Each structure stands twice: as C-alpha cells, then as structure tokens.
N, C-alpha and C positions, 0 to 999 in steps of 0.2 A: 747770346752768338755762339754758329758753328766750329767745332772743335776740328785741327784741324784734320785732318785724312792722314794716311798711312801714302799717299803717293803727291800728297803734297810738298812731302820731305825730299829732297833729292838726294838724301843718303840711307831712303827706308831699303832694305830689298826686296823688292818685288820680281823682280825676273830670273826667271831659269834660263841654263845655262843656251840650250833648245832655243830659246825666245830671242835671246840676244843675238846671236848665231848667225836665226832668218833675217831678226831684223837687223843686222851691221852687214849681212852679205859676207861673212865670213865662217870658215870650217870650223864645228868643234873642238875638232883638236890646237885651233891656234889658242879659243880663249885657254882650254887645261896647258898649251902651253908657253903663256899665258900666267897662269897661277904659279908651274912648277919654277920657274924662274922669277920669282917674285914680284915681276912686274904692275901686274893686279893680284888683290889679294879678296876674292868675295865673299860676303858671308857664306855662311853653313844655313842650309835647314837645320832644323831638328834629325834628321832621317839623312844627312850630310852629304848634300845637293848641294850645288855651289848657286848662291843666288845675288843677284846682281843690284845695282841702285841704279837710281838715274846717272852718280858724279860717277860712275864706277865704268859707265857706256861710255861716258863723254872721256875716260882719257883709256879706254878696250880704243876710240874713232883717234883722237890725235896720235894713239903709240901706230892703231893702223898707215897713220901720214908716212912718221917716220920711219918705219919697214918699209913701204912704199921705196920715200928715197934712199935708199940702200942701207938704213943705219941696222947695226946689230944690234938683240933683245941684249946684247951687257952695256952697249953703250945707250941703251934706250931706257933704260934702269937708273944708268948713273944722272943720264938727264929730270930724268923725269925728280928725281932726287936735292938732286940744284935746284931745277924748281920749286917743293917746296920749302927745303931751305930758305930761298930766293922770297916765299913768299913769307917766312915767317919773319925777318931780316925787313922785310915793307914794315912791317904790321909791329913789328917795335919801334924804330923810327918812326910810325906813323903813333904811338903810344910816346912817344917819349917828344915829341913835338907837342903833343895834343898837355904835356905836362906843363912842359917850358913855359909854351904861352900862358896854364895857366894860373905860371909863381906871375910874370911880368909885373 
C-alpha cells in the first residue's frame, strides 16, 4: 500500500504566497492583508514564508467572493467564525444522534 503523499492532504501547507496569488489572480498584498486581519492564517516555512494548503486556498476563494459582493474584512472574519461554529455544532448534533440511535 502506498503512503499518502503531502499533496493528497488538503491541510498540507505546500503553496507559496506567489503561487497562490498567481493561481487565484489576486495581489500578494491582498493575501498578506487577509493574514493581518486574521481571516486566513497560513502556515510558515522554517524561513518564515507563508505556506498555503488547499484548504487555505479554498477559503481565500470564498473570502474573495464575499469581498466582491462588498463585504468588509471585519464582516468576513465574523462570517467565517460563525461558519466554523455552525460546522462544529452540526458535528456535535450528528454524534449525539448517533449515540441516541445506538442506545435505543
């Protein structure tokens, strides 16, 4: 059986700031601004350079769509927080339903 490769993991930080900017057709300064506003927090290489995962890139795409709709970065940060909370609550509900189903 083959071992999973880093690019198989959507959370593996493989892409540089420049690669992501080019891939998404955005300015590097825009990506830095998202990091400064704690909207996206990419990993850092040992040299301190930002490294983005596929999951990070999908989040940047989501954020870019919201900015194009006129939302502020502060509002976007709150929306992302609420989306994470909702996902966690849905997972808790799913687990609770599974436990209840098992005990019947």
